[in-house]
C-alpha positions as CSV (number, residue, x, y, z in Angstrom):
1,M,-24.7,8.5,-7.0
2,N,-22.7,9.4,-10.1
3,Q,-25.4,11.5,-11.8
4,P,-28.9,13.0,-11.1
5,N,-31.5,10.3,-11.4
6,G,-34.6,11.2,-9.3
7,L,-34.0,8.6,-6.6
8,T,-34.5,9.7,-3.0
9,R,-31.9,7.4,-1.5
10,C,-28.3,6.6,-2.3
11,L,-27.5,3.2,-3.8
12,L,-25.5,0.7,-1.8
13,C,-21.8,0.3,-2.6
14,S,-20.8,-3.0,-4.4
15,F,-18.8,-5.5,-2.4
16,C,-15.7,-7.2,-3.8
17,D,-15.8,-10.6,-2.2
18,P,-12.3,-12.1,-1.7
19,G,-14.0,-15.5,-1.3
20,V,-14.8,-15.6,-5.0
21,G,-11.5,-14.0,-6.1
22,L,-12.3,-10.3,-6.1
23,F,-10.7,-7.3,-4.3
24,A,-11.5,-3.6,-4.2
25,K,-9.3,-1.9,-6.8
26,Q,-11.0,1.5,-6.0
27,N,-13.1,2.1,-2.9
28,C,-16.7,3.4,-3.1
29,T,-17.1,7.2,-2.8
30,P,-20.2,9.4,-2.6
31,T,-20.1,9.8,-6.4
32,S,-18.8,6.4,-7.6
33,D,-19.3,2.7,-6.9
34,T,-16.6,0.3,-5.8
35,V,-14.4,-1.0,-8.7
36,C,-13.5,-4.7,-8.3
37,D,-10.6,-6.6,-9.8
38,V,-9.3,-10.2,-9.5
39,L,-6.9,-11.7,-7.0
40,S,-3.8,-13.6,-8.2
41,G,-4.8,-17.0,-9.5
42,Y,-8.2,-15.9,-10.8
43,F,-9.5,-14.4,-14.1
44,C,-12.4,-12.1,-14.7
45,K,-15.5,-13.8,-16.2
46,S,-17.8,-10.8,-16.3
47,L,-16.4,-7.3,-16.8
48,A,-18.7,-4.4,-15.9
49,D,-17.8,-1.0,-17.4
50,S,-18.2,1.1,-14.3
51,T,-17.6,-1.4,-11.5
52,G,-14.8,-3.5,-12.9
53,C,-15.0,-7.2,-12.6
54,S,-18.3,-8.6,-11.3
55,T,-17.5,-12.4,-11.3
56,A,-14.2,-14.2,-11.2
57,E,-13.1,-17.8,-11.6
58,K,-9.9,-19.7,-10.6
59,H,-7.4,-20.4,-13.4
60,S,-7.8,-23.9,-14.8
61,V,-5.2,-26.5,-14.0
62,C,-3.9,-28.6,-16.9
63,D,-4.4,-32.4,-16.7
64,P,-1.5,-34.9,-16.7
65,G,-0.6,-35.4,-20.4
66,Q,-1.0,-31.7,-21.1
67,R,1.2,-28.6,-20.8
68,I,0.5,-25.0,-20.1
69,K,0.4,-23.4,-23.5
70,Q,-0.4,-19.9,-22.2
71,P,-0.5,-19.0,-18.5
72,G,-3.7,-17.5,-17.1
73,T,-3.9,-13.7,-16.7
74,S,-6.4,-11.5,-14.9
75,R,-8.5,-11.4,-18.0
76,H,-8.0,-14.9,-19.5
77,D,-8.0,-18.5,-18.3
78,T,-5.0,-20.8,-18.5
79,L,-4.7,-22.4,-22.0
80,C,-3.7,-26.1,-22.0
81,E,-2.6,-28.3,-24.9
82,V,-1.9,-32.1,-25.2
83,C,1.8,-33.1,-25.1
84,Q,3.2,-34.0,-28.5
85,E,3.8,-37.6,-29.5
86,G,7.0,-38.9,-27.7
87,S,6.6,-36.7,-24.7
88,F,4.8,-36.7,-21.3
89,S,3.7,-34.5,-18.5
90,P,2.8,-36.2,-15.2
91,H,1.7,-32.9,-13.5
92,G,0.2,-30.9,-16.3
93,M,2.9,-28.3,-16.4
94,N,5.6,-28.9,-19.0
95,C,6.1,-31.8,-21.5
96,T,9.3,-33.8,-21.3
97,M,10.6,-36.1,-24.1
98,W,10.6,-39.8,-23.4
99,T,13.9,-41.4,-22.5
100,K,15.2,-44.0,-24.9
């Protein structure tokens, strides 16, 4: 419990499930809940003020014909864009100019 509230029992600590991309950034104490953050390769979809990230999602993978415009971070998904005319990207990473 982090403040008086009239409850007769303590609240259960939140669990940061690594199976959905979360880890415990700060462990639960008698006066504060667990604070969750995201594992590498994930971004936070729902950020709760006192408990950190509550839901995470894997970074998007760019499709062939696209490139990574902005890599994903812990707070934002990967941003993809279509390769410009005259270039290609077979793996969705970087665009390469056509060979003449």
